N, C-alpha and C positions, 0 to 999 in steps of 0.2 A: 692450377695451384689460388692463384690470387683472384683470378675469377670466381672462381666457385667460395671462397671468404665471401668477397664481395655479394653474390645472389642470395647466400645464408645471412650474410650481415640486413638485407633490404627484406629479405623474406620475413626476419626475425619480429625486425620493425612495424611492420607491418602487421602482424600478428600480435603485436601487444598493441597496435591504434587498433581494431577491426571492435573490439568491446565497444569503444566508445563512439565508434561509426555507427553501430547496428541500436546502440542506446533509444530508447524513445522517450519522448515529456510527457506524460499524460498529468493535466489539470485539473484540480479539484477545488472548487470554488465555494466558497462560503455563501451561501443566499439562507437568510432569514434565519431559523435555526435549525437548516439540515448542510449539509453537505452534499454538493452535485459535484460529479455522481457519488452514490452511497458505499456502491460498491466498484473497484479502481482494477483493472486485470492487468498484469505487467511484470517482464522478467527479469530478469538479476541483472544489477547494473541500467536498469529504468530510474530516471528522477521523476516524482510525484511533485509538480509545483502547487499547494496549496495558495489561492488567490482568492483578494476580495475579501481581506479577513479581518477588516473593520471590527471590533466587537469580537473577536475570537480569536482561540490558538488551538495549538493540537496540542495534544500528551497521549503516550499508547496506553492500552491498558494492557495489552496481548499481544506480545508480540514471540517468532521463532527461534527458541536456542539461538545466540551467537549475533544475534542481530544488534543493533544499536536502538536505544530507546528514542522517541519524536517524543521533541517537547522542542514548539516555539515559544516567541515571545507574542503576549499581547498587540493583537491588532496587525503586527506585521505578516507580510507575503513570506513562505516557507517554501526552501524546497529538501527534500527528503531521497537520497540515493537508497534503491531497496538492495539489498547485494546477497539475502538467505531467502531460499524457495519457501512458502508457505505462507500463512494467516497471518496479518495484522489487523489489530483491533484497536482502532484509535477514538477518542473524542474531545469534543469543545467543553471544558470545564465547566464555564459561567453557563452552560447551555445543557447540560447532559441531560438536568432532570427534564427534558425537552426531547433529550435522546438523540442528541446532534452527535450523529459519531458517524464512523464508516469503518471500511473493509477494504484492505490491499490485499488481492491473490497473487502471490509472484510465484511462477510456472505452474505447473500441472494445475487446474480448478474441479478437475472430477471427483476430488471427493469433500469439498467444499463443504456443504452441506454435515457430514460426518466430522469434520473437526469444529465445528459451530456446535454440534451438539459434545464434545468433547471440552471447548470451553465453558461451554453452558454447567457443565457439570465440573468444573472447576473453580468458578466463580458465584461468590456470595451476594456479587453487584446485583440488586435487581433490576437497575435498568437497563445493564449489558444485557443478562438474559433477554431481558425485554425488547431490546434493540435487535438481538442474533434471531429472536423469534420473528420478530417482523418481518428481517432479511429473507430468512425462510422460506413464510411465504410469498414473497415477491418471484422468490427463485420456482416456487411451485406453482403459482397464475400466469411464469411465463414474464413476470413483469422486470424479472433480470436474466438475461442471458449468459448462461456459462459458455465458453468459447468451446 
């Protein structure tokens, strides 16, 4: 009986650790007045590392229900763990006029274009709409490949 309890305890510890073991870190760099890549595909539990952020910062515009907002300090590298499946839209506020924004897709990416259409319908932000239209065009032209 003691061996069974020990085995179950060990299995439980490995189960708790497994989400961290499989989590990935995706790097997004500030380059000029754009984020590279503009679209990041991730899974729940993954980290998004924003690097090379001199003169930039990150602020979420639209996030999935229940997700934590993204807000970083100006000029500081920033790590954000995605915990909710869905589409995250973020911007660099000082360079938003130049459409410096990005998208994080967590989980299934097959409905990305429909989600962008829904986001465009719910926002009055002309820059956000223009940015999302630009991303949709890149998807249609094959410049952004969905996983």
